[in-house]
N, C-alpha and C positions, 0 to 999 in steps of 0.2 A: 503494499500499500504506499502510495506517494503522499507525504505530508507537506504542508506549507505552514510555517511558523511565522510568517512575515505579515500577520494580520492581528489587529487588536480587538479584543472582545469577541472574536469569531475564529473557529478553527476549521481547517480545511484538509480534506483527504481524498484521494481517488483509489478505487479498486474496481477492477472488472469494468473500466469505462463508465462508472458511476461515481460522481463526485457528491461527497457528503459535506455539507455546509453546516457547521453547528454553532449556533448562538451560544457564546462560551462565558457566561458570568453566572455559573450555578449558585455562587453565594448570595446573589441578588435576584435569583429566579429569572435571570437573563432579562433584567430591566434594560430598557433601550437606552443606548447612548450615541452621541455623535460620532464616536469612534467606531461603535458597531455599524452605523449607516455607512461610513466610508468603507469599512472592511467587507460588508456584504455586497456593496456595489462593485468593489474590486473582484471579489470572488466571482460574482456573476459575469463580469467582463472576461475574467479568465476562462471560465466555461464556455462562453460564447465564441471565443477566439481559438479555442483548443480542440481540434477534431478528435483527439484521443478521449475527450469527455463526450458522451452521448446523451446522459441523463443526469440532472441535478436533484439531490435530495437535501432538503433544508429541515434541520431539527434543532432542538434545544438541549444543552446539557442539564443534567439533573432532572427534578421533577416537574419543570415547567418548560412551556415553549418560550413565551415571553410575556410578562405581566404588564407590559406597557412602558411608558416613559419612565425613567429614573426620576423618582419624586424627592430625592434627597435635598434639592435646593429649596424644598418647601414652597412658599408662595411665589417664589421666582421662577419655578419650573417652567412656566410659559410666559417668560418676560418678553417685552417688545423685541422682535427680531432687530439685529443690527447688521450692517452691511447689506450690499445689493443682491446678494445670491440666495436669500431665504427661499425655500420651497416647502411646500406641506408634504412633498414626496421626496424624502431624503435619502433614499436608496436609488442610485443611479448606476446603471439602468435598473428599471424595475424588472422583476422576474418575467412578466409577460413580454417584455421586449427582446429577450434574447432567444437564440435559435435552438435551444435545446429545451425538452420538456422538463418542467420543474415541479417536484412533488413535494408538498408541505407535510412532513411527519409531525404532526402536532401533538406532541407527546405529553402534554399537560396544559395548564392555564394559557390561553391566549386572549389577552385583554388589551382594549385600545390598539395602539399601533401594532402590537403583537398579532392581533387578528386581521387588521387592514393589510399587513404585509403578506399574511398567509392568503388573503384573498387575491393577491397578485400572482399567485402560482397557479399552475394549470390544474393540479389535482390536490385535494386536501384529504388526509386521513387524520381523524380526531381520536383522542383518547377519552373513554368513558371515565366519569369521575371527576372530570376536570370542568372549569367555568370558561365560557366564551362570551365576549360582550364588546360591542362598540360603545364603550362607556365615556367617550369624549365630552358630550354634553353634560355629563355629570361632574366634569372637571373644569367647566367654563370654557372649552374650546368647541372644536366640531371634528367629525371623522376626517381623516387624512390619507395620504398614500392612495389617491385615486378612488376611495371608498364609494363616492357617490356615483361612480361609473361601474366598479367591479360588482358591488352589492346588488344593485338592481338587476343587473343582467344575470346573476346567479339565482336570485329568489323571487324576482318580479317587484314592481313598484310598491304595492301594498305591503308586503312583508319587509321590504327594505326600508320603507318609511317607518314602520313600527320599530324596527331594530335600531335604526340610526337616530330617530328623535327621542326614543326613550332611554336608550343606553343600557337596557335591561340585560342580564345574563341568560343565556340558554345552555343547556346541556348537550353532550354529543349527539344523542339521538334525536333530539329536537332540530339540532342543526342539519342533521342528515336528512330529516323528513322534509325540511323547508328548502333543501338544496344548497345550504352553505358548504357542505362537504359530501363526499361520496361514500365514505365508510366510517363507522365507529367501532373501535375495538378496544380491548383492554389496554392500558397504558403501556405495558412491557411488550406488547405486540405491534405497536405502532410503527417503529423503525424496522423491524423485520419485515412487515407487510410492505412498507415503502421500498424497501431494498429489493424484495422479491419482484415487485412490480418494475422497478427500475432495471434490474438486470434482465427481466424478460424484454422490456423496450429496447435496452442497449444491444440485444442480440437479434431480435426477430423484426424490428421496425427500421425501415431505410432511414438513416438520418436526414438526408435532404428531403424526403417525402414528409417526415415528420415536421422538420422545420417550416416548410411551406404551408402545411395544413395548419400548424399553430398560428403562423402569421395571419392567415386568412380568417381563422376562428376569431382571433382577438379583434380584427378589423370589421367583422361582419355586422356589429349592431348599427354602425352608420352607413352600410351598404344596402342598395336595393337588390331585389332579386336579379335583374339583369346585370348589375354590377358584379355579383358573385358569379353569376354564369360566365361573364367575360374572363374574370381572374382565375376561376378554376379551369376555364379552356386554356388560358395561357400558361398555367402551371402544368396542366397535362402535356402541353406542347413542349414544355421545357424538360419533362421527365421522359415522356414516351420515346422509344427506340434508343435509349441510352442504357448503360451498363446495368443500373440497378433495376429498370424495368425488365430486363432479360433475366438477371440474376433471381429476382424474387420468384418468378414462375418456374425457373429451373430448379431451384433449391426446394420448392414446395413438391414438384413432381419426383425429385430424387430423394425426398424425405430426409433432408439434412439442414443444418443451419446455414443461413445465407452468408455470403462474403460480399458485404456492401463496399463499394468502391467511390461513389459520389459522396462530397461533403458539403455541408452548410457553408463553409468559407470558401473552398476553391470552386464550387459550382453554383453559387447563388446568383439568380437572376439579376441582371443589372437594372437598377432603378427600384428595386424591392427591399 
């Protein structure tokens, strides 16, 4: 397993083409810091640019995923921003913008920005027995990290309105029932389940196909049906007749694991 120790409040390791990015302040239940934001963004960029990484799993060290902003400054926690570069989405790039599938292995409490960052991921697996909530309005601020875009697309407008405006907690099973996540499992199974899914994706799903489908999925809420048809057609034309389109069929017929050769970095369509 390859490790990277050049990150603050985040740890990074790669095995079997799956990167595991861990929010790493267990003594503070992974309360979110500026250093964590920079490190998580750096880890995402690294994964996006490295074709040896095919899937990203994000999890938390210890018993929590992320309990929200670090509140140790007390009343100054949400002081007036200084400088010209303030953004309510401090992790850049966000998970939805990178060309690898990102699985949130939410191993415990995910509160405030802990939950809004998980909503930027492609797949969420939640721990039973933990609390989940967009509590921002109960702290005198409002939901961040694109939450007013990610949450309605996941659960619909009515449920998003209730969750974001009340800031109430939900448990894992309610979160799955309303569409905030895909699975709820015991806490000690969250990371193994995510890694199993990640390793299956890393072997059996063509990396460039996954990257293009992900890009189109996240763009789709603002597209018309004809727009989607045009883009799907263009992406098919980009893939069909090339090595992976042949390999996927031949590997299936020969009952073996595919050997993908196209990459999101080297074969990305111009302008996308």
